[in-house]
C-alpha positions in Angstrom: 9.9 -26.2 4.7 12.2 -26.2 1.6 10.4 -23.0 0.4 10.8 -21.3 3.7 14.6 -22.1 3.6 14.8 -20.5 0.2 12.9 -17.4 1.3 15.2 -17.1 4.3 18.3 -17.3 2.2 17.0 -14.6 -0.1 16.2 -12.4 2.9 19.6 -12.9 4.3 21.2 -12.1 1.0 19.1 -9.0 0.8 20.3 -7.8 4.1 24.0 -8.6 3.3 23.7 -6.8 0.0 22.3 -3.8 1.8 25.1 -3.7 4.3 27.8 -4.3 1.5 26.4 -1.5 -0.6 25.9 0.8 2.4 22.3 1.1 1.5 21.4 -0.2 5.0 23.4 2.7 6.6 21.4 5.2 4.4 18.1 3.6 5.4 19.0 3.7 9.1 20.2 7.3 8.8 17.0 8.2 7.0 14.8 6.8 9.7 17.0 8.2 12.5 17.1 11.7 11.1 13.3 11.7 10.5 12.5 10.5 14.0 14.9 12.8 15.8 13.9 15.7 13.7 10.2 15.1 14.4 10.8 14.7 18.1 13.0 17.8 18.4 10.5 19.9 16.5 7.5 18.6 18.4 9.1 19.3 21.8 10.1 22.7 20.6 6.5 23.4 19.6 5.3 22.0 22.9 7.6 24.4 24.7 6.3 27.4 22.9 2.7 26.3 23.5 3.5 25.8 27.2 5.0 29.2 27.4 2.0 30.9 25.8 -0.3 28.9 28.1 1.5 29.8 31.2 1.5 33.5 30.2 -2.3 33.4 29.4 -2.9 31.7 32.8 -0.5 34.1 34.6 1.6 31.1 35.8 5.3 31.2 36.5 7.3 30.2 33.4 8.9 26.8 33.7 12.5 26.1 32.5 11.7 22.6 31.5 9.4 21.5 28.7 6.7 19.0 29.6 5.7 20.2 33.1 2.7 22.2 32.1 1.5 19.8 29.4 1.8 16.8 31.7 -0.2 18.6 34.5 -2.8 19.8 32.0 -3.2 16.4 30.4 -4.0 14.9 33.9 -6.6 17.5 34.6 -10.3 16.5 34.5 -11.5 19.5 32.5 -8.9 18.9 29.8 -9.7 15.2 29.6 -13.4 16.0 29.3 -12.5 18.3 26.3 -10.4 15.6 24.7 -13.2 13.1 25.1 -15.5 15.5 23.2 -13.0 16.0 20.4 -12.3 12.3 19.9 -16.0 11.3 19.9 -15.0 7.7 20.4 -14.9 6.3 24.0 -12.8 3.4 22.9 -10.2 5.6 21.4 -10.3 8.0 24.3 -9.8 5.1 26.8 -6.7 4.0 24.9 -5.0 7.4 24.9 -6.1 8.8 28.3 -3.2 8.9 30.7 -0.5 8.6 28.1 2.2 11.3 27.9 1.7 13.8 25.1 5.1 13.1 23.7 4.2 9.4 23.4 1.1 10.4 21.4 3.2 12.7 19.2 5.6 9.9 18.4 2.7 7.5 17.7 1.3 9.9 15.2 4.7 10.4 13.6 5.6 6.8 13.2 2.3 5.7 11.9 2.1 8.6 9.5 5.6 8.6 8.1 6.5 4.9 8.2 4.5 4.1 5.0 6.1 6.9 3.1 9.6 5.9 4.1 8.8 2.3 3.2 7.9 3.4 -0.3 11.0 5.5 -0.6 13.3 2.8 0.7 11.9 -0.4 -0.8 9.9 0.8 -3.9 12.8 0.3 -6.3 14.3 -2.9 -5.1 12.9 -5.4 -7.5 12.8 -3.0 -10.5 16.6 -2.2 -10.0 17.4 -5.9 -9.7 15.5 -6.6 -12.9 17.3 -3.7 -14.8 20.7 -4.8 -13.6 20.2 -8.4 -14.4 20.9 -9.5 -10.8 17.5 -11.3 -10.8 18.9 -13.9 -13.3 21.5 -14.9 -10.7 18.9 -15.4 -8.1 16.1 -17.1 -10.0 18.6 -19.6 -11.3 19.0 -20.9 -7.7 15.5 -20.2 -6.2 12.0 -20.0 -7.6 10.6 -16.5 -8.6 8.0 -16.8 -5.9 10.6 -17.5 -3.2 12.7 -14.7 -4.5 9.8 -12.2 -4.3 8.9 -13.3 -0.8 12.5 -13.3 0.3 12.8 -9.7 -1.0 9.8 -8.8 1.1 11.2 -10.6 4.3 14.6 -8.9 3.9 13.1 -5.4 3.5 10.8 -6.0 6.4 13.7 -6.9 8.6 15.7 -3.9 7.5 12.7 -1.6 8.0 12.2 -3.1 11.6 15.8 -2.3 12.5 15.5 1.2 11.1 12.4 1.8 13.2 14.1 0.5 16.2 17.1 2.9 15.6 14.7 5.8 15.0 13.0 5.0 18.3 16.2 5.1 20.3 17.2 8.4 18.6 13.8 10.0 19.4 13.9 8.7 23.0 17.4 10.2 23.6 16.1 13.5 22.2 13.1 13.4 24.5 15.3 12.5 27.4 17.6 15.4 26.9 14.9 18.0 26.1 12.0 17.0 28.4 11.2 17.5 32.0 13.0 14.7 33.9 9.8 12.9 35.0 8.7 12.8 31.4 12.1 11.7 30.1 12.3 8.7 32.4 12.7 5.1 31.2 8.9 4.7 31.4 8.7 6.4 28.0 11.0 4.0 26.2 8.9 0.9 26.2 5.7 2.8 24.9 7.8 4.3 22.1 9.0 0.9 21.1 5.5 -0.4 21.3 4.4 2.3 18.7 7.4 1.4 16.5 6.4 -2.2 16.5 2.8 -1.3 15.6 4.1 1.0 12.8 6.3 -1.9 11.6 3.2 -4.2 11.3 1.3 -1.4 9.7 4.0 -0.9 7.1 3.7 -4.6 5.9 0.8 -3.7 3.7 2.6 -0.7 2.2 5.7 -2.8 1.7 3.7 -5.5 -0.2 2.2 -2.7 -2.3 5.6 -1.1 -3.0 7.2 -4.4 -4.0 4.2 -5.4 -5.9 4.3 -2.3 -8.0 8.2 -2.7 -8.4 7.4 -6.0 -10.3 5.8 -4.0 -13.1 8.7 -1.9 -14.4 12.5 -2.0 -14.9 12.9 1.6 -13.7 13.4 2.1 -10.0 12.4 5.7 -10.2 9.2 4.9 -11.9 8.4 2.1 -9.4 8.9 4.6 -6.5 6.7 7.2 -8.3 4.0 4.7 -8.8 4.2 3.6 -5.2 3.7 7.1 -4.0 0.8 7.5 -6.4 -0.9 4.3 -5.2 -0.3 5.3 -1.6 -2.1 8.6 -2.3 -5.1 6.8 -3.8 -5.2 4.5 -0.8 -5.3 7.5 1.5 -8.4 8.9 -0.4 -10.7 6.0 0.6 -10.6 6.6 4.4 -10.7 10.3 3.8 -13.9 9.8 1.8 -15.3 7.7 4.5 -14.8 10.5 7.0 -16.1 13.1 4.6 -19.4 11.2 3.9 -20.5 10.7 7.6 -23.9 9.3 6.4 -23.2 7.5 3.2 -26.0 6.9 0.8 -26.1 5.2 -2.6 -22.6 4.4 -4.0 -21.1 6.1 -0.8 -22.4 3.1 1.3 -19.7 0.9 -0.4 -16.9 3.1 1.0 -16.6 1.4 4.4 -16.2 -1.9 2.7 -13.7 -0.5 0.3 -11.8 0.9 3.2 -11.1 -2.6 4.5 -9.1 -3.3 1.4 -6.6 -0.4 2.0 -4.1 -0.1 4.9 -5.6 3.1 6.1 -8.9 1.4 7.0 -7.0 -0.5 9.7 -4.9 2.3 11.1 -7.3 3.0 14.1 -7.5 -0.7 14.9 -3.7 -1.2 14.8 -3.5 1.6 17.4 -5.9 0.1 19.8 -4.6 -1.2 23.1 -7.1 -4.3 22.9 -5.0 -7.3 22.1 -7.7 -9.1 20.0 -8.3 -6.0 18.0 -4.6 -5.5 17.4 -4.1 -9.1 16.3 -7.1 -9.0 14.0 -5.7 -5.8 12.4 -2.2 -7.2 12.1 -3.4 -10.3 10.3 -5.4 -8.2 8.0 -2.6 -5.9 7.2 -0.2 -8.9 6.6 -2.8 -10.5 4.3 -3.2 -7.2 2.4 0.5 -7.0 2.0 0.6 -10.6 0.6 -2.2 -9.8 -1.8 -0.6 -6.6 -3.2 2.7 -8.5 -3.6 0.9 -11.4 -5.3 -0.8 -9.0 -7.7 2.5 -7.6 -8.9 4.1 -11.1 -9.0 1.3 -12.3 -11.2 2.5 -10.0 -14.0 6.1 -10.9 -13.2 5.9 -14.7 -13.0 6.3 -15.3 -16.8 8.1 -12.1 -17.7 11.4 -12.3 -19.6 14.2 -11.1 -17.2 
Protein backbone atom coordinates (compact mmCIF):
# COMPACT_ATOMS: atom_id res chain seq x y z
CA UNK A 1 0.00 0.00 0.00
CA UNK A 2 2.89 2.35 0.77
CA UNK A 3 4.27 1.81 -2.74
CA UNK A 4 0.87 2.56 -4.28
CA UNK A 5 0.77 5.83 -2.34
CA UNK A 6 4.19 6.78 -3.71
CA UNK A 7 3.14 5.90 -7.26
CA UNK A 8 -0.01 7.99 -6.91
CA UNK A 9 1.96 10.98 -5.61
CA UNK A 10 4.34 10.81 -8.56
CA UNK A 11 1.39 10.52 -10.97
CA UNK A 12 -0.31 13.57 -9.44
CA UNK A 13 2.97 15.50 -9.59
CA UNK A 14 3.34 14.54 -13.25
CA UNK A 15 -0.13 15.93 -14.01
CA UNK A 16 0.49 19.12 -12.04
CA UNK A 17 3.80 19.63 -13.79
CA UNK A 18 2.10 19.14 -17.17
CA UNK A 19 -0.53 21.75 -16.32
CA UNK A 20 2.02 24.19 -14.89
CA UNK A 21 4.28 23.91 -17.95
CA UNK A 22 1.27 24.05 -20.30
CA UNK A 23 2.35 20.72 -21.74
CA UNK A 24 -1.08 19.31 -20.87
CA UNK A 25 -2.71 21.98 -23.04
CA UNK A 26 -0.44 21.05 -25.94
CA UNK A 27 -1.31 17.34 -25.52
CA UNK A 28 -5.04 18.06 -25.38
CA UNK A 29 -4.80 20.33 -28.43
CA UNK A 30 -2.80 17.70 -30.33
CA UNK A 31 -5.37 14.99 -29.76
CA UNK A 32 -8.27 17.38 -30.37
CA UNK A 33 -6.91 18.70 -33.67
CA UNK A 34 -6.09 15.18 -34.89
CA UNK A 35 -9.55 13.82 -34.01
CA UNK A 36 -11.47 16.79 -35.44
CA UNK A 37 -9.32 16.85 -38.57
CA UNK A 38 -9.81 13.14 -39.18
CA UNK A 39 -13.57 13.36 -38.64
CA UNK A 40 -13.93 16.42 -40.85
CA UNK A 41 -11.86 14.87 -43.64
CA UNK A 42 -13.63 11.52 -43.38
CA UNK A 43 -17.08 13.09 -43.58
CA UNK A 44 -15.97 15.22 -46.54
CA UNK A 45 -14.74 12.10 -48.31
CA UNK A 46 -17.94 10.27 -47.39
CA UNK A 47 -19.96 13.13 -48.89
CA UNK A 48 -18.06 12.97 -52.18
CA UNK A 49 -18.48 9.19 -52.34
CA UNK A 50 -22.21 9.53 -51.69
CA UNK A 51 -22.52 12.15 -54.43
CA UNK A 52 -20.73 9.87 -56.92
CA UNK A 53 -22.84 6.91 -55.85
CA UNK A 54 -26.10 8.86 -56.20
CA UNK A 55 -25.03 10.04 -59.65
CA UNK A 56 -24.10 6.50 -60.72
CA UNK A 57 -27.41 5.08 -59.49
CA UNK A 58 -29.31 8.07 -60.88
CA UNK A 59 -30.68 8.98 -57.46
CA UNK A 60 -31.61 12.51 -56.37
CA UNK A 61 -28.65 14.26 -54.74
CA UNK A 62 -28.89 14.63 -50.96
CA UNK A 63 -28.02 17.88 -49.21
CA UNK A 64 -26.94 16.03 -46.04
CA UNK A 65 -23.97 13.71 -45.73
CA UNK A 66 -24.79 10.31 -44.24
CA UNK A 67 -28.20 9.61 -45.77
CA UNK A 68 -27.01 7.41 -48.62
CA UNK A 69 -24.26 5.62 -46.66
CA UNK A 70 -26.61 4.81 -43.77
CA UNK A 71 -29.20 3.35 -46.11
CA UNK A 72 -26.57 1.46 -48.09
CA UNK A 73 -24.99 0.02 -44.94
CA UNK A 74 -28.34 -1.45 -43.90
CA UNK A 75 -28.98 -3.09 -47.26
CA UNK A 76 -28.64 -6.88 -47.43
CA UNK A 77 -26.57 -6.99 -50.66
CA UNK A 78 -24.02 -4.56 -49.23
CA UNK A 79 -23.84 -6.46 -45.95
CA UNK A 80 -23.24 -9.67 -47.90
CA UNK A 81 -20.39 -7.93 -49.76
CA UNK A 82 -18.87 -6.71 -46.48
CA UNK A 83 -19.05 -10.23 -45.03
CA UNK A 84 -17.07 -11.53 -48.01
CA UNK A 85 -14.47 -8.76 -47.65
CA UNK A 86 -14.00 -9.27 -43.91
CA UNK A 87 -13.73 -13.08 -44.14
CA UNK A 88 -14.30 -13.40 -40.42
CA UNK A 89 -17.81 -13.98 -39.13
CA UNK A 90 -16.96 -12.84 -35.59
CA UNK A 91 -15.55 -9.52 -36.80
CA UNK A 92 -18.46 -9.09 -39.19
CA UNK A 93 -21.01 -9.68 -36.42
CA UNK A 94 -19.27 -7.00 -34.35
CA UNK A 95 -19.36 -4.30 -37.04
CA UNK A 96 -22.68 -5.02 -38.76
CA UNK A 97 -25.32 -2.43 -37.91
CA UNK A 98 -22.81 0.18 -36.71
CA UNK A 99 -22.79 3.59 -38.35
CA UNK A 100 -19.98 4.12 -40.90
CA UNK A 101 -18.75 7.21 -39.03
CA UNK A 102 -18.40 5.16 -35.85
CA UNK A 103 -16.24 2.65 -37.72
CA UNK A 104 -14.17 5.48 -39.21
CA UNK A 105 -13.55 6.90 -35.75
CA UNK A 106 -12.69 3.44 -34.42
CA UNK A 107 -10.10 3.00 -37.13
CA UNK A 108 -8.66 6.46 -36.49
CA UNK A 109 -8.36 6.22 -32.73
CA UNK A 110 -6.86 2.72 -32.74
CA UNK A 111 -4.39 3.65 -35.49
CA UNK A 112 -3.20 7.05 -34.35
CA UNK A 113 -3.37 6.75 -30.55
CA UNK A 114 -0.10 4.74 -30.38
CA UNK A 115 1.78 7.30 -32.48
CA UNK A 116 0.46 10.17 -30.40
CA UNK A 117 1.50 8.30 -27.24
CA UNK A 118 5.07 8.02 -28.54
CA UNK A 119 5.18 11.70 -29.50
CA UNK A 120 3.74 12.85 -26.17
CA UNK A 121 5.37 10.51 -23.63
CA UNK A 122 8.49 9.28 -25.38
CA UNK A 123 10.75 11.99 -23.95
CA UNK A 124 9.41 12.30 -20.41
CA UNK A 125 11.95 10.22 -18.49
CA UNK A 126 14.90 11.15 -20.69
CA UNK A 127 14.20 14.87 -20.22
CA UNK A 128 13.94 14.50 -16.44
CA UNK A 129 17.25 12.65 -16.35
CA UNK A 130 18.93 15.29 -18.50
CA UNK A 131 17.59 18.23 -16.46
CA UNK A 132 18.39 16.56 -13.14
CA UNK A 133 14.76 16.66 -11.98
CA UNK A 134 14.92 12.92 -11.39
CA UNK A 135 17.34 13.49 -8.48
CA UNK A 136 14.69 15.51 -6.65
CA UNK A 137 12.13 12.74 -7.05
CA UNK A 138 14.23 9.64 -6.30
CA UNK A 139 15.44 11.23 -3.08
CA UNK A 140 11.83 10.99 -1.88
CA UNK A 141 10.52 7.86 -3.60
CA UNK A 142 12.14 4.72 -4.96
CA UNK A 143 13.18 4.55 -8.59
CA UNK A 144 10.61 1.84 -9.28
CA UNK A 145 7.77 3.93 -7.84
CA UNK A 146 9.00 6.95 -9.79
CA UNK A 147 8.91 5.02 -13.09
CA UNK A 148 5.48 3.52 -12.36
CA UNK A 149 4.19 6.93 -11.28
CA UNK A 150 5.38 8.48 -14.55
CA UNK A 151 3.50 5.72 -16.38
CA UNK A 152 0.32 6.33 -14.36
CA UNK A 153 0.50 10.10 -14.80
CA UNK A 154 0.99 9.85 -18.55
CA UNK A 155 -1.81 7.29 -18.83
CA UNK A 156 -4.22 9.65 -17.04
CA UNK A 157 -3.24 12.57 -19.26
CA UNK A 158 -3.62 10.49 -22.42
CA UNK A 159 -7.05 9.33 -21.23
CA UNK A 160 -8.17 12.93 -20.76
CA UNK A 161 -6.77 13.86 -24.17
CA UNK A 162 -8.63 10.99 -25.84
CA UNK A 163 -11.86 12.08 -24.14
CA UNK A 164 -11.36 15.66 -25.39
CA UNK A 165 -10.69 14.36 -28.90
CA UNK A 166 -13.86 12.28 -28.78
CA UNK A 167 -15.99 15.27 -27.82
CA UNK A 168 -14.43 17.36 -30.61
CA UNK A 169 -14.96 14.60 -33.20
CA UNK A 170 -18.56 14.12 -32.05
CA UNK A 171 -19.35 17.82 -32.33
CA UNK A 172 -17.87 17.80 -35.84
CA UNK A 173 -20.01 14.80 -36.80
CA UNK A 174 -23.08 16.38 -35.20
CA UNK A 175 -22.67 19.53 -37.30
CA UNK A 176 -21.82 17.92 -40.62
CA UNK A 177 -23.85 14.70 -40.64
CA UNK A 178 -27.45 13.90 -41.41
CA UNK A 179 -29.44 14.60 -38.23
CA UNK A 180 -30.35 10.97 -37.56
CA UNK A 181 -26.68 10.00 -37.77
CA UNK A 182 -25.59 12.89 -35.60
CA UNK A 183 -27.86 12.01 -32.69
CA UNK A 184 -26.63 11.31 -29.19
CA UNK A 185 -26.65 7.60 -30.05
CA UNK A 186 -23.28 8.17 -31.73
CA UNK A 187 -21.60 9.71 -28.66
CA UNK A 188 -21.43 6.63 -26.42
CA UNK A 189 -20.00 4.34 -29.16
CA UNK A 190 -17.31 6.92 -29.87
CA UNK A 191 -16.40 7.08 -26.18
CA UNK A 192 -16.37 3.28 -26.17
CA UNK A 193 -13.75 3.26 -28.94
CA UNK A 194 -11.72 5.93 -27.17
CA UNK A 195 -11.66 3.77 -24.06
CA UNK A 196 -10.52 0.79 -26.12
CA UNK A 197 -7.81 2.91 -27.73
CA UNK A 198 -6.73 4.09 -24.27
CA UNK A 199 -6.31 0.50 -23.09
CA UNK A 200 -4.58 -0.39 -26.35
CA UNK A 201 -2.15 2.49 -25.84
CA UNK A 202 -0.94 1.13 -22.47
CA UNK A 203 1.45 -1.26 -24.22
CA UNK A 204 2.86 1.54 -26.38
CA UNK A 205 3.13 3.82 -23.36
CA UNK A 206 5.15 1.19 -21.51
CA UNK A 207 7.37 0.79 -24.55
CA UNK A 208 7.87 4.56 -24.96
CA UNK A 209 8.79 5.07 -21.31
CA UNK A 210 10.92 1.93 -21.32
CA UNK A 211 12.97 3.26 -24.24
CA UNK A 212 13.13 6.67 -22.55
CA UNK A 213 15.02 5.05 -19.64
CA UNK A 214 17.93 4.30 -21.98
CA UNK A 215 19.02 7.83 -22.95
CA UNK A 216 19.32 11.38 -21.68
CA UNK A 217 18.11 12.88 -24.96
CA UNK A 218 14.36 13.37 -25.35
CA UNK A 219 14.61 13.56 -29.14
CA UNK A 220 16.58 10.31 -29.30
CA UNK A 221 14.05 8.63 -27.01
CA UNK A 222 11.19 9.71 -29.27
CA UNK A 223 13.03 8.56 -32.41
CA UNK A 224 13.80 5.18 -30.83
CA UNK A 225 10.16 4.84 -29.77
CA UNK A 226 8.96 5.44 -33.34
CA UNK A 227 11.52 2.92 -34.64
CA UNK A 228 10.44 0.24 -32.16
CA UNK A 229 6.77 0.91 -32.97
CA UNK A 230 7.55 0.39 -36.67
CA UNK A 231 9.28 -2.90 -35.86
CA UNK A 232 6.27 -3.95 -33.79
CA UNK A 233 4.01 -3.25 -36.77
CA UNK A 234 6.06 -5.57 -39.00
CA UNK A 235 5.17 -8.69 -37.03
CA UNK A 236 1.36 -8.65 -37.58
CA UNK A 237 1.99 -7.56 -41.17
CA UNK A 238 4.21 -10.61 -41.72
CA UNK A 239 1.55 -12.83 -40.17
CA UNK A 240 -0.98 -11.53 -42.70
CA UNK A 241 1.50 -11.86 -45.57
CA UNK A 242 2.38 -15.48 -44.81
CA UNK A 243 -1.15 -16.88 -44.79
CA UNK A 244 0.15 -20.47 -44.55
CA UNK A 245 3.36 -20.23 -42.49
CA UNK A 246 5.95 -22.99 -42.81
CA UNK A 247 9.35 -23.38 -41.20
CA UNK A 248 10.48 -20.27 -39.33
CA UNK A 249 7.29 -18.53 -40.42
CA UNK A 250 5.27 -20.78 -38.11
CA UNK A 251 6.69 -18.86 -35.12
CA UNK A 252 5.21 -15.57 -36.30
CA UNK A 253 1.76 -16.06 -34.66
CA UNK A 254 3.46 -16.70 -31.30
CA UNK A 255 5.72 -13.70 -31.80
CA UNK A 256 2.68 -11.57 -32.66
CA UNK A 257 1.35 -12.19 -29.14
CA UNK A 258 4.35 -10.30 -27.76
CA UNK A 259 3.59 -7.07 -29.64
CA UNK A 260 0.56 -4.79 -29.20
CA UNK A 261 -0.60 -5.17 -32.80
CA UNK A 262 -1.23 -8.85 -32.23
CA UNK A 263 -4.10 -7.92 -29.90
CA UNK A 264 -5.61 -5.09 -31.93
CA UNK A 265 -8.45 -7.21 -33.31
CA UNK A 266 -9.20 -8.69 -29.87
CA UNK A 267 -9.40 -5.26 -28.21
CA UNK A 268 -11.95 -4.30 -30.88
CA UNK A 269 -14.25 -7.25 -30.24
CA UNK A 270 -17.63 -6.67 -28.60
CA UNK A 271 -17.30 -9.89 -26.58
CA UNK A 272 -16.53 -8.87 -22.99
CA UNK A 273 -14.34 -11.92 -22.12
CA UNK A 274 -12.26 -11.41 -25.26
CA UNK A 275 -11.90 -7.69 -24.51
CA UNK A 276 -10.88 -8.31 -20.89
CA UNK A 277 -8.33 -10.94 -21.93
CA UNK A 278 -6.81 -8.60 -24.51
CA UNK A 279 -6.80 -5.69 -22.04
CA UNK A 280 -4.95 -7.69 -19.38
CA UNK A 281 -2.44 -8.88 -21.97
CA UNK A 282 -1.81 -5.33 -23.22
CA UNK A 283 -1.35 -4.02 -19.67
CA UNK A 284 1.07 -6.87 -18.99
CA UNK A 285 3.00 -6.07 -22.18
CA UNK A 286 3.23 -2.42 -21.16
CA UNK A 287 4.56 -3.48 -17.76
CA UNK A 288 7.14 -5.78 -19.36
CA UNK A 289 8.38 -3.09 -21.74
CA UNK A 290 8.61 -0.57 -18.90
CA UNK A 291 10.43 -3.10 -16.69
CA UNK A 292 12.94 -3.86 -19.46
CA UNK A 293 13.89 -0.20 -19.69
CA UNK A 294 13.93 0.19 -15.92
CA UNK A 295 16.33 -2.76 -15.59
CA UNK A 296 19.01 -0.67 -17.33
CA UNK A 297 18.05 2.46 -15.36
CA UNK A 298 17.88 1.00 -11.84
CA UNK A 299 21.62 1.35 -11.09
CA UNK A 300 22.35 4.16 -13.48
CA UNK A 301 24.06 7.31 -12.21
CA UNK A 302 21.55 10.15 -12.49
